[in-house]
C-alpha positions in Angstrom: 20.9 27.7 9.2 17.2 28.3 8.9 15.3 29.1 5.7 18.2 30.3 3.6 19.2 32.8 6.2 22.5 32.9 8.2 20.4 32.8 11.3 18.8 29.7 12.9 15.3 30.1 14.2 14.7 29.7 17.9 12.7 26.5 17.2 15.6 25.0 15.0 18.1 25.6 17.8 15.7 24.1 20.4 15.2 21.0 18.3 18.9 20.6 17.8 19.5 20.8 21.6 16.6 18.4 22.6 17.6 15.9 20.0 21.0 15.6 21.7 19.5 14.8 25.2 20.1 11.3 26.5 18.5 10.4 29.8 20.4 8.4 32.5 19.0 5.4 34.2 16.5 6.0 37.0 17.3 5.7 40.6 14.9 4.6 43.4 14.5 6.9 46.5 12.2 6.9 49.5 9.1 9.0 49.0 10.1 11.3 51.8 13.3 12.2 49.9 11.7 12.5 46.5 10.6 16.2 46.6 11.6 18.1 43.6 12.4 14.9 41.6 10.7 13.7 38.5 8.9 10.3 38.3 10.7 8.0 35.9 7.8 5.4 35.7 4.1 5.5 36.3 3.3 5.3 40.0 0.6 2.8 40.9 -1.5 2.5 44.1 -0.4 -0.3 46.5 -3.7 0.1 48.4 -7.0 1.7 47.4 -8.0 5.1 48.6 -10.0 5.1 50.8 -8.6 1.8 52.0 -12.0 0.8 53.4 -15.6 2.1 53.6 -15.5 4.8 56.2 -17.6 7.6 57.6 -17.5 11.1 56.2 -19.2 12.6 59.2 -19.4 12.3 63.0 -22.7 10.6 63.7 -24.3 7.2 63.6 -23.8 4.2 61.4 -27.2 2.8 60.6 -29.3 0.7 58.3 -31.0 3.0 55.8 -34.2 1.0 56.0 -34.5 1.9 59.7 -34.4 5.7 59.2 -35.8 6.2 55.7 -39.1 7.6 57.1 -37.7 9.7 60.0 -39.1 13.3 60.2 -39.2 16.1 62.7 -42.8 15.1 63.7 -42.1 11.4 63.7 -38.5 10.8 64.7 -37.0 7.3 64.8 -35.3 6.1 68.0 -32.4 3.6 67.6 -30.5 1.9 70.4 -26.7 2.6 70.3 -24.8 -0.6 70.7 -21.1 0.4 70.1 -18.8 3.3 69.7 -16.3 3.6 66.8 -13.4 6.2 66.9 -11.2 6.6 63.9 -8.6 3.8 63.8 -10.7 1.2 65.6 -10.3 -2.3 64.2 -13.8 -3.3 65.5 -16.7 -4.3 63.3 -19.7 -4.3 65.6 -23.0 -5.8 64.5 -25.8 -3.4 63.4 -29.1 -5.2 63.8 -32.4 -3.7 62.8 -33.4 -1.0 65.3 -29.8 -0.3 66.4 -27.0 2.1 65.5 -23.3 2.5 66.2 -21.8 5.9 67.1 -19.1 6.6 64.6 -16.5 9.3 64.1 -15.2 10.7 60.8 -12.7 8.3 59.2 -13.8 5.3 61.2 -14.4 2.0 59.3 -18.1 1.6 58.5 -19.5 -1.6 60.1 -20.2 -4.3 57.6 -23.9 -4.4 58.4 -24.4 -0.6 58.1 -25.0 1.2 54.9 -25.5 4.8 55.8 -24.3 7.5 58.2 -26.7 9.9 60.0 -24.8 13.1 61.2 -25.2 14.3 64.7 -26.9 17.4 63.3 -29.8 15.3 62.1 -30.5 13.9 65.5 -32.3 15.3 68.5 -29.5 14.8 71.1 -26.5 15.2 68.9 -23.1 14.4 70.4 -24.2 15.3 73.9 -26.7 12.4 74.0 -25.2 9.8 71.8 -24.1 6.8 73.8 -27.5 5.3 74.6 -29.9 6.3 71.9 -30.0 8.0 68.5 -33.1 10.0 67.9 -33.1 10.6 64.1 -35.2 13.6 63.1 -34.2 13.9 59.4 -34.1 10.9 57.1 -31.0 10.6 54.9 -31.5 11.6 51.3 -30.5 8.1 50.1 -28.8 4.9 51.1 -25.1 5.4 51.4 -24.9 9.1 52.2 -22.0 10.3 54.2 -20.1 7.1 53.4 -16.7 7.1 51.7 -16.5 4.0 49.6 -13.2 2.0 49.4 -11.3 2.8 46.2 -13.5 5.8 45.5 -10.5 7.9 44.9 -8.1 5.3 43.5 -8.3 1.5 43.2 -5.4 -0.7 44.1 -3.1 -1.0 41.0 -4.4 2.2 39.4 -1.9 4.7 38.0 -1.8 7.5 40.5 0.8 9.8 38.8 2.2 9.3 35.3 5.9 9.2 34.5 7.3 12.7 34.0 5.5 14.2 36.9 7.4 16.7 39.1 7.0 15.6 42.7 5.9 18.4 45.0 4.2 18.2 48.4 0.8 17.4 47.0 2.2 14.6 44.8 4.2 13.1 47.7 1.1 13.1 49.8 -0.9 11.3 47.1 1.9 8.7 46.8 2.0 8.1 50.5 -1.8 7.8 50.7 -1.8 4.9 48.3 1.0 3.1 50.2 3.9 3.9 48.0 7.1 3.9 50.0 9.8 4.3 47.2 9.7 5.7 43.8 11.9 5.5 40.7 13.0 9.0 39.8 15.3 10.6 37.1 18.7 11.5 38.4 19.3 15.2 38.9 21.3 16.6 36.0 24.9 17.3 37.1 25.8 20.8 35.9 29.0 22.8 35.6 28.7 26.6 35.3 31.6 28.6 33.8 31.9 32.3 33.4 34.5 33.6 31.0 36.4 36.8 30.9 39.6 38.3 32.2 37.6 41.4 33.3 35.7 39.4 35.9 36.4 39.8 39.6 34.5 38.5 42.7 31.6 40.7 43.9 32.8 43.3 46.5 36.2 43.6 45.0 37.4 47.2 44.6 37.1 47.6 40.8 40.0 48.7 38.7 39.6 50.2 35.3 38.0 47.6 32.9 36.9 45.2 35.7 33.4 44.2 36.5 31.9 42.0 39.2 31.2 38.4 38.1 27.5 37.6 38.5 26.6 35.2 35.7 27.7 32.1 37.6 25.3 33.0 40.4 22.5 33.6 37.9 23.0 30.4 35.9 23.7 28.2 39.0 20.5 29.4 40.6 18.5 28.9 37.5 19.9 25.4 37.0 19.0 24.5 40.6 15.5 25.8 40.1 15.2 23.5 37.1 16.1 20.5 39.3 19.8 20.3 38.5 22.7 19.8 40.9 25.5 22.3 40.3 28.8 20.3 40.9 31.2 23.1 39.9 31.0 26.9 39.5 34.1 28.6 38.2 35.6 31.4 36.1 38.2 31.1 33.3 40.2 33.9 31.7 40.3 34.9 28.1 43.9 33.6 27.7 44.8 29.9 27.4 42.7 26.8 27.0 40.6 27.2 30.1 37.2 26.1 28.5 38.6 22.8 27.2 40.3 22.1 30.6 36.9 22.7 32.3 35.2 20.3 29.9 37.7 17.6 30.8 37.2 18.3 34.5 33.4 18.1 34.0 33.7 14.7 32.5 35.7 13.5 35.5 33.0 14.9 37.7 30.3 12.9 35.8 28.6 16.1 34.7 25.8 16.0 32.2 25.9 19.6 31.2 28.4 22.5 31.0 27.1 26.0 30.7 29.5 28.7 29.5 28.6 32.4 29.6 30.7 34.7 27.4 33.4 33.9 24.8 31.0 32.8 22.0 30.8 35.8 19.8 33.0 36.7 16.7 35.5 39.0 18.5 39.2 38.6 18.9 39.0 37.3 22.5 36.4 34.5 22.6 37.9 31.7 24.7 35.0 29.2 24.4 34.8 29.6 20.6 38.6 29.3 20.3 39.1 26.5 22.7 36.2 24.3 21.8 35.9 24.8 18.0 35.1 21.4 16.5 33.4 20.1 19.6 30.9 23.0 19.6 29.1 24.7 16.8 28.7 28.5 17.0 26.3 30.7 15.1 23.6 33.4 15.4 20.0 32.6 16.3 17.2 35.0 15.3 16.4 36.3 18.8 17.2 39.4 20.9 18.9 39.3 23.3 20.9 36.1 22.9 21.8 36.1 19.2 25.3 34.4 19.5 24.8 30.8 20.6 27.1 27.8 20.9 26.2 24.2 21.4 27.9 20.8 21.2 28.1 17.3 22.7 31.4 15.7 23.9 32.2 12.0 23.0 31.1 11.2 26.5 27.6 12.8 25.9 28.1 15.9 28.0 26.0 18.8 26.6 27.9 22.0 26.1 26.1 25.3 26.0 27.8 28.5 25.0 25.7 31.5 26.1 26.3 35.2 25.5 28.1 37.0 28.4 25.7 39.8 29.0 23.4 39.0 31.9 20.1 39.4 30.2 21.3 37.5 27.2 22.5 34.7 29.5 19.2 34.6 31.4 17.1 34.5 28.2 19.3 31.9 26.6 19.0 29.7 29.6 15.2 29.9 29.6 14.9 29.2 25.9 17.6 26.5 25.4 19.2 25.2 28.6 16.2 24.9 30.9 14.2 22.7 28.4 17.3 20.4 28.1 17.6 20.1 31.9 13.9 19.2 32.1 14.1 16.7 29.3 17.1 15.1 31.0 14.8 14.5 33.9 12.0 13.0 31.8 9.7 15.9 32.0 7.1 15.8 29.2 6.4 19.6 29.2 9.7 21.4 28.9 8.7 24.8 27.7 7.1 27.4 29.9 3.5 28.2 28.8 2.7 31.5 27.2 -0.3 33.6 27.9 -1.6 36.7 26.1 -1.5 40.0 28.2 -2.2 43.5 27.0 0.8 45.8 26.8 0.8 48.6 29.4 3.6 50.5 27.7 4.9 51.0 24.2 8.4 49.8 23.0 10.3 49.1 19.9 11.4 45.6 18.8 14.4 44.5 16.8 13.8 43.9 13.1 13.8 40.2 12.0 14.4 38.8 15.5 12.1 37.4 18.2 12.4 39.6 21.2 12.5 38.3 24.8 12.0 41.5 26.9 12.4 41.3 30.7 9.0 42.4 31.9 6.6 42.6 34.9 2.8 42.3 35.1 1.4 45.5 36.6 -2.4 45.9 37.0 -3.0 43.1 34.5 -0.7 44.6 31.8 2.8 43.8 30.8 5.5 46.5 31.0 9.3 46.5 30.5 11.2 45.7 33.8 14.3 47.6 32.7 14.6 51.4 32.3 16.8 51.0 29.2 14.5 48.7 27.2 15.9 45.4 26.1 19.6 46.1 26.5 21.3 42.8 27.2 23.6 44.4 29.8 20.8 45.7 32.1 21.4 43.3 35.0 19.7 45.4 37.7 16.5 45.6 35.7 16.6 41.8 35.2 16.3 41.5 38.9 12.9 43.2 38.8 11.6 40.9 36.0 8.9 38.4 36.7 8.3 37.5 33.1 9.6 37.8 29.5 7.5 39.5 26.9 7.9 37.4 23.8 7.4 39.4 20.6 7.5 37.8 17.2 10.1 38.8 14.6 7.5 40.1 12.3 6.4 42.8 14.8 8.3 46.1 14.6 6.6 47.9 17.5 4.4 47.1 20.5 1.7 49.7 21.3 -0.2 50.2 24.5 -3.1 47.7 24.5 -1.6 45.3 22.0 -1.8 41.7 23.1 1.6 40.2 23.9 2.8 36.7 24.6 4.2 36.5 28.1 6.4 33.8 29.6 6.0 34.0 33.4 9.0 33.1 35.4 7.5 32.6 38.9 
């Protein structure tokens, strides 16, 4: 444990978790199916972008020397010899004194070097198939021309390994002619809630029972982090349910098992009792989320033991599980960024432990999202949170106007 204390620091626990991550071999998928995946290798351009010199405007492809002296008082008249829509394979000649009508995106004729927009001519589009009367000279040779390879040369790295592929990234890959990409496999995750008191939502509650909600919470968070949830289940406090689930997870080819509940020092802690030796349990200097369990099976499956209270489970996932899931996918940045925001309310913090308070940003200030402060059982308030306010262990109290580190969740 850290620094002579019985508590590990958050950073020590994170380092321990990330050191155990082992990535699986990449798989190749079509670009159209790669959304939400992470590049396993640098992606390089198959073709340059633009693929050829082309027009950036609707107008006329010309020789700059022919129109360099054009003015309102002394316009230059050119004979239009061809018409080029976008997609045309033609490469018409452009001899001195002539022009080619050209549309945006069309390939620039080899003998042209500049484009004059319709707006700089007397007739514009309405009178553009016979002559081009240029009334304003281009500012320089090459204006309104998109040069081949101006955005990316063939063979250039378009996106580095570790990039999360969203719509913009997929578009970039398609534009450089990439049809397939190597991506990290989605982590396969098993989510397990523990507790004999848990019943399905909507069940008429008997004394001592509560609706089971953590598996929905953790499954959803895992999916948001790019994982595939292959099993979601509940085990009771009695018996060897956690060990049985771990064995089942191995048969399913799971990479990660996430337990909620059963990791504290009480008399009925099924995860701690069933998996002692495979997992190590101990307190981390944070609030909520102090009791933590972590281990690795001989097959390399990562086992997370999170506290059972919903806020504790959510915080623990963000701080420890999510970074591991991202690292399994080869992401280089695995921690959410923090930004400093003034506090819009005052609250107390736990002595000697880093606080992760469910919060919201209101009018540019951070305020608690829960009515009862940082209680780990306040699941309804958790639903209103858009961030966690992260307060260092050395701080005893947050006052209105104090700058607070904020981890935004959206």
